[in-house]
C-alpha positions as CSV (number, residue, x, y, z in Angstrom):
1,M,0.0,0.0,0.0
2,F,3.0,2.3,0.4
3,E,4.3,1.9,-3.2
4,F,4.7,5.1,-5.1
5,D,5.0,5.2,-8.9
6,V,6.1,7.9,-11.4
7,V,4.8,7.8,-15.0
8,G,6.6,10.1,-17.4
9,G,5.1,11.9,-20.4
10,T,6.8,9.7,-23.0
11,A,5.2,6.6,-21.5
12,A,1.9,8.3,-21.0
13,R,1.7,9.4,-24.6
14,K,2.7,5.9,-25.9
15,I,0.0,4.3,-23.8
16,I,-2.6,6.9,-24.9
17,G,-1.5,6.4,-28.6
18,E,-2.3,2.7,-28.3
19,S,-5.6,3.2,-26.4
20,R,-7.5,6.2,-27.8
21,S,-10.7,4.3,-28.6
22,E,-10.6,2.7,-25.2
23,L,-10.2,6.1,-23.5
24,V,-13.3,7.4,-25.2
25,S,-15.2,4.6,-23.4
26,V,-13.3,5.4,-20.1
27,V,-14.4,9.1,-20.4
28,R,-18.0,8.1,-21.3
29,D,-18.2,5.9,-18.2
30,A,-16.7,8.7,-16.0
31,Y,-19.4,11.1,-17.3
32,L,-22.1,8.6,-16.5
33,A,-20.7,8.0,-13.0
34,H,-20.6,11.7,-12.4
35,H,-24.2,12.0,-13.6
36,R,-25.2,9.3,-11.2
37,G,-23.6,11.2,-8.3
38,D,-20.8,8.6,-7.9
39,S,-18.1,11.3,-7.8
40,I,-17.0,14.5,-6.0
41,N,-15.9,17.3,-8.3
42,P,-15.3,20.6,-6.4
43,N,-14.7,23.9,-8.1
44,S,-11.3,24.3,-9.8
45,Y,-8.9,26.7,-8.1
46,F,-7.1,29.3,-10.2
47,L,-3.7,30.8,-9.3
48,R,-3.3,34.0,-11.3
49,F,-0.4,36.5,-11.6
50,P,-0.9,40.3,-11.7
51,D,2.1,40.7,-14.1
52,K,1.0,37.8,-16.3
53,P,-2.7,38.3,-16.9
54,S,-3.0,35.6,-19.6
55,A,-1.3,32.9,-17.4
56,R,-2.7,30.7,-14.7
57,I,-2.1,27.5,-12.8
58,I,-5.2,25.5,-12.0
59,A,-5.8,22.9,-9.3
60,L,-8.5,20.3,-10.1
61,P,-9.3,18.1,-7.1
62,A,-11.7,15.2,-7.5
63,Y,-12.9,11.8,-6.5
64,L,-14.3,9.2,-8.9
65,G,-16.1,6.1,-7.5
66,G,-17.3,3.0,-9.2
67,D,-14.6,0.7,-10.6
68,T,-12.0,3.5,-10.4
69,G,-12.3,4.3,-6.7
70,V,-9.6,6.9,-6.7
71,A,-9.1,10.5,-5.5
72,G,-6.5,12.9,-6.8
73,I,-5.6,16.3,-8.1
74,K,-4.4,17.8,-11.3
75,W,-2.1,20.8,-11.2
76,I,-2.0,22.3,-14.6
77,G,-0.2,25.5,-15.8
78,S,-1.5,27.4,-18.8
79,F,1.0,30.0,-20.1
80,P,-0.2,31.0,-23.6
81,E,2.9,33.1,-24.3
82,N,5.0,29.9,-24.3
83,I,3.9,29.2,-27.9
84,Q,5.9,32.2,-29.0
85,H,9.0,30.2,-28.0
86,N,7.7,26.9,-29.5
87,I,7.0,25.6,-26.0
88,P,3.6,23.9,-25.3
89,R,1.2,26.2,-23.6
90,A,0.2,23.7,-20.9
91,S,2.2,21.6,-18.4
92,A,0.8,19.4,-15.7
93,V,1.1,16.7,-13.1
94,L,-1.5,14.4,-11.7
95,L,-1.4,12.9,-8.2
96,L,-3.5,9.8,-7.5
97,N,-4.6,9.0,-4.0
98,D,-5.7,5.7,-2.5
99,Y,-9.3,6.0,-1.3
100,A,-8.9,3.7,1.7
101,T,-5.9,5.5,3.3
102,G,-5.6,8.8,1.4
103,Y,-2.0,8.1,0.6
104,P,-0.8,9.2,-2.8
105,F,0.4,6.2,-4.9
106,A,1.3,7.7,-8.2
107,C,2.5,10.9,-9.9
108,L,1.9,11.2,-13.7
109,E,3.1,13.8,-16.2
110,A,-0.4,15.0,-17.0
111,S,-0.2,17.3,-20.0
112,Q,-0.7,14.2,-22.2
113,I,-3.5,13.0,-19.9
114,S,-5.2,16.4,-19.9
115,A,-5.0,16.6,-23.7
116,A,-6.3,13.0,-24.1
117,R,-9.3,13.5,-21.8
118,T,-10.1,16.8,-23.5
119,A,-9.9,15.1,-27.0
120,A,-11.9,12.0,-25.9
121,S,-14.6,14.3,-24.4
122,A,-14.8,16.4,-27.6
123,V,-15.0,13.4,-30.0
124,L,-17.5,11.7,-27.7
125,G,-19.6,14.8,-27.8
126,A,-19.3,15.1,-31.5
127,A,-20.6,11.6,-32.1
128,R,-23.5,12.1,-29.7
129,L,-24.5,15.6,-31.0
130,H,-23.9,14.8,-34.7
131,G,-25.6,11.4,-34.4
132,R,-23.1,9.6,-36.6
133,T,-19.4,9.2,-37.2
134,D,-19.0,10.6,-40.7
135,A,-18.6,14.2,-41.9
136,E,-18.0,15.8,-45.3
137,K,-16.0,18.6,-43.5
138,I,-14.6,19.1,-40.0
139,A,-13.4,22.7,-39.3
140,V,-10.6,23.0,-36.8
141,V,-9.9,26.4,-35.4
142,G,-6.5,26.5,-33.6
143,S,-3.6,24.2,-34.4
144,G,-1.9,23.4,-31.2
145,I,-1.5,20.3,-29.1
146,I,-5.2,20.0,-28.2
147,A,-6.3,20.4,-31.8
148,R,-3.8,17.7,-32.8
149,N,-5.1,15.3,-30.1
150,I,-8.7,15.9,-31.2
151,V,-8.0,15.0,-34.8
152,E,-6.0,11.9,-33.6
153,F,-9.0,10.8,-31.6
154,F,-11.4,11.4,-34.6
155,A,-9.1,9.1,-36.6
156,A,-8.9,6.5,-33.8
157,E,-12.7,6.4,-33.5
158,G,-12.9,5.5,-37.2
159,W,-14.6,8.7,-38.4
160,T,-15.1,9.0,-42.1
161,V,-14.1,12.6,-42.9
162,G,-14.1,14.1,-46.4
163,E,-11.7,16.9,-45.3
164,F,-10.3,18.7,-42.3
165,A,-10.3,22.4,-42.9
166,L,-7.8,24.2,-40.6
167,Y,-7.6,27.8,-39.6
168,D,-5.1,29.5,-37.3
169,Q,-4.0,33.1,-37.0
170,V,-0.5,31.8,-37.7
171,P,-0.8,29.9,-41.0
172,E,2.4,28.0,-40.4
173,Y,0.8,26.3,-37.4
174,A,-2.2,25.2,-39.5
175,G,0.2,24.0,-42.2
176,S,2.0,21.8,-39.7
177,L,-1.2,20.3,-38.4
178,A,-2.4,19.7,-42.0
179,T,0.8,17.9,-42.8
180,H,0.4,15.7,-39.7
181,I,-3.2,14.8,-40.6
182,R,-2.2,13.9,-44.2
183,E,1.0,12.0,-43.5
184,E,0.3,10.4,-40.1
185,L,-3.5,9.9,-40.1
186,G,-4.2,9.5,-43.8
187,H,-6.9,12.1,-44.0
188,S,-7.4,15.0,-46.4
189,A,-6.6,18.4,-44.8
190,S,-6.3,21.9,-46.1
191,V,-5.5,25.3,-44.7
192,S,-8.3,27.9,-44.9
193,D,-7.6,31.5,-45.8
194,S,-10.1,32.8,-43.2
195,L,-12.2,31.8,-40.3
196,P,-15.5,32.1,-42.3
197,D,-14.0,29.9,-45.1
198,A,-13.2,27.2,-42.5
199,L,-16.6,27.3,-40.9
200,K,-18.7,27.4,-44.0
201,G,-20.2,24.0,-44.8
202,A,-18.6,22.2,-41.9
203,D,-20.6,19.4,-40.3
204,V,-18.5,19.7,-37.1
205,V,-16.5,22.7,-35.9
206,V,-13.7,22.3,-33.4
207,L,-12.7,25.4,-31.4
208,A,-9.3,24.8,-29.8
209,T,-7.6,28.2,-29.3
210,T,-6.1,30.2,-26.5
211,A,-8.7,33.0,-26.9
212,G,-9.5,34.9,-23.7
213,E,-12.7,36.5,-25.0
214,P,-15.2,36.0,-27.8
215,Y,-14.2,36.8,-31.4
216,I,-16.9,34.7,-33.2
217,T,-19.8,37.2,-33.0
218,D,-21.5,37.2,-36.5
219,P,-25.0,35.8,-36.0
220,D,-24.6,33.7,-39.1
221,S,-21.3,32.1,-38.1
222,F,-22.8,28.7,-37.4
223,A,-25.5,26.9,-39.4
224,P,-28.6,25.1,-38.1
225,G,-27.7,21.6,-37.2
226,Q,-24.0,22.3,-37.2
227,V,-22.1,20.7,-34.2
228,V,-19.7,23.1,-32.5
229,L,-17.2,21.7,-30.0
230,N,-16.5,24.7,-27.8
231,V,-13.4,23.2,-26.3
232,S,-11.5,26.4,-25.6
233,L,-14.7,27.8,-24.1
234,R,-14.3,31.5,-24.7
235,D,-14.4,31.9,-28.5
236,I,-18.2,32.4,-29.0
237,S,-20.3,35.4,-28.2
238,A,-23.1,35.3,-25.6
239,D,-25.7,36.0,-28.4
240,L,-24.6,33.0,-30.4
241,V,-24.8,30.8,-27.4
242,L,-28.3,32.1,-26.6
243,S,-29.4,31.3,-30.2
244,S,-28.2,27.7,-30.1
245,Y,-28.8,24.4,-28.4
246,N,-26.3,24.1,-25.6
247,V,-24.9,20.9,-24.0
248,L,-22.4,21.2,-21.2
249,D,-20.4,18.5,-19.3
250,D,-21.4,20.0,-15.9
251,I,-23.6,23.1,-15.6
252,D,-22.2,24.6,-12.4
253,H,-18.6,24.2,-13.5
254,C,-19.2,25.5,-17.0
255,L,-21.1,28.6,-15.9
256,T,-18.1,30.2,-14.4
257,A,-14.7,31.9,-15.2
258,Q,-16.2,34.0,-18.0
259,T,-16.7,31.1,-20.4
260,S,-19.1,31.7,-23.3
261,P,-21.9,30.0,-21.5
262,H,-21.2,32.0,-18.4
263,L,-21.4,35.2,-20.4
264,A,-24.7,34.0,-21.8
265,E,-26.0,33.4,-18.3
266,Q,-25.0,36.9,-17.3
267,K,-26.6,38.4,-20.3
268,S,-29.9,36.5,-20.1
269,G,-30.1,36.4,-16.3
270,N,-31.0,32.7,-16.3
271,R,-29.9,29.2,-17.4
272,D,-32.8,28.4,-19.7
273,F,-30.5,28.3,-22.7
274,V,-28.9,25.1,-21.4
275,S,-30.4,22.1,-23.1
276,G,-28.7,19.6,-20.7
277,V,-25.4,17.8,-20.0
278,L,-23.7,15.3,-22.2
279,A,-24.6,12.4,-19.9
280,Q,-28.2,13.1,-20.5
281,V,-27.7,13.1,-24.2
282,I,-25.9,9.7,-23.9
283,E,-28.7,8.3,-21.8
284,G,-31.4,9.6,-24.2
285,E,-32.8,12.0,-21.6
286,V,-32.2,15.0,-23.9
287,T,-32.7,15.3,-27.6
288,L,-31.8,18.3,-29.8
289,G,-33.4,19.7,-32.8
290,T,-31.7,20.7,-36.1
291,D,-33.1,24.2,-36.4
292,R,-30.3,25.7,-34.5
293,P,-26.5,25.1,-34.0
294,R,-25.6,22.5,-31.4
295,I,-22.8,23.6,-29.1
296,F,-21.0,21.3,-26.7
297,S,-19.0,23.2,-24.1
298,P,-16.9,20.8,-22.0
299,F,-15.3,22.7,-19.0
300,G,-13.0,19.7,-18.3
301,L,-13.9,17.9,-15.1
302,G,-11.3,16.6,-12.7
303,V,-13.0,13.3,-12.6
304,L,-12.1,12.8,-16.3
305,D,-8.4,13.3,-15.4
306,L,-8.7,10.7,-12.7
307,A,-10.4,8.2,-15.0
308,V,-7.8,8.6,-17.8
309,G,-4.9,8.9,-15.3
310,A,-5.9,5.7,-13.4
311,Y,-6.1,3.9,-16.7
312,V,-2.7,5.1,-17.9
313,H,-1.1,4.2,-14.5
314,R,-2.5,0.7,-14.6
315,R,-1.3,0.2,-18.1
316,A,2.1,1.6,-17.2
317,V,2.5,-0.7,-14.3
318,E,1.4,-3.7,-16.3
319,S,3.8,-2.9,-19.1
320,G,6.8,-2.0,-16.9
321,Q,6.7,1.6,-18.0
322,A,6.2,3.0,-14.4
323,T,9.1,3.9,-12.2
324,S,8.7,2.8,-8.6
325,V,10.2,5.1,-6.0
326,A,11.5,3.0,-3.1
327,D,11.0,4.5,0.4
328,F,9.1,7.5,-0.9
329,F,7.3,7.7,2.4
330,G,9.8,8.2,5.3
331,E,7.5,6.7,7.9
332,T,4.9,4.0,7.4
333,R,4.1,3.2,11.0
334,R,3.0,5.5,13.8
335,W,5.0,3.5,16.4
336,G,7.5,0.7,16.3
């Protein structure tokens, strides 16, 4: 019970790369457990810096019951200015705690886990809101690590995609992702000249940017029936949210921190615009029409990190990719 393992990012990414389809099921089960109340997911805690207004480090504590039965916390830094130096925006660690004793038993490099749970959540949401796993066109706005993971999960889930249309304020980034999609995933991909060009005619829109406030404000930006994965949460104006069907992963968590749905709540003064949560869509408790856009806004629950982290840890131990730290705990008895 006093073993302590470390799982590095290289091992985590390898395991994730071999298990993307399984991880979509892991995330699905975590959503359903959370919906049943078999979890504890407190508010996230934000550490901000007066001289770095765009940066933050976030603590996400959680407990997930069921077959997982683990507590833990993700500590994730988001420093958007890193990308100017070709450094990933996010860095993270995940601690897993034994539910019986409270003792931590593993530390995992978690930027890979965070990206995987985000991507799995997005692709799960796309399938449920779109109602099938084929699309003539998927628009991807933003071309960073999260966007790359999302398209990798689309491929792993066997989506039939006519073309990925990519748009980024830095065309070189979009070009790099397009090359990855063509050469590594075997799908057609192109770089769009403008945001409207990327969005036009897309069956599914993926928003994976570092935007701090809405920039998609045109009332005609999204088409009726179009599925919008609002992964980065702050790209869409309140008016667009209010004129769409809205599915969240957790209502209280998503309606905070100036997300687009939070802005919509502040503008409308109520939560009537929320159609339901993803678990309700999965269970058939909520159905959506096709007369308005369908927006899925996943805030990113700590229970999802625990679910994916516990899976990666188990696989790492089984495959010999976890490093055990002997005598990590200096005292294991109160007396004697």
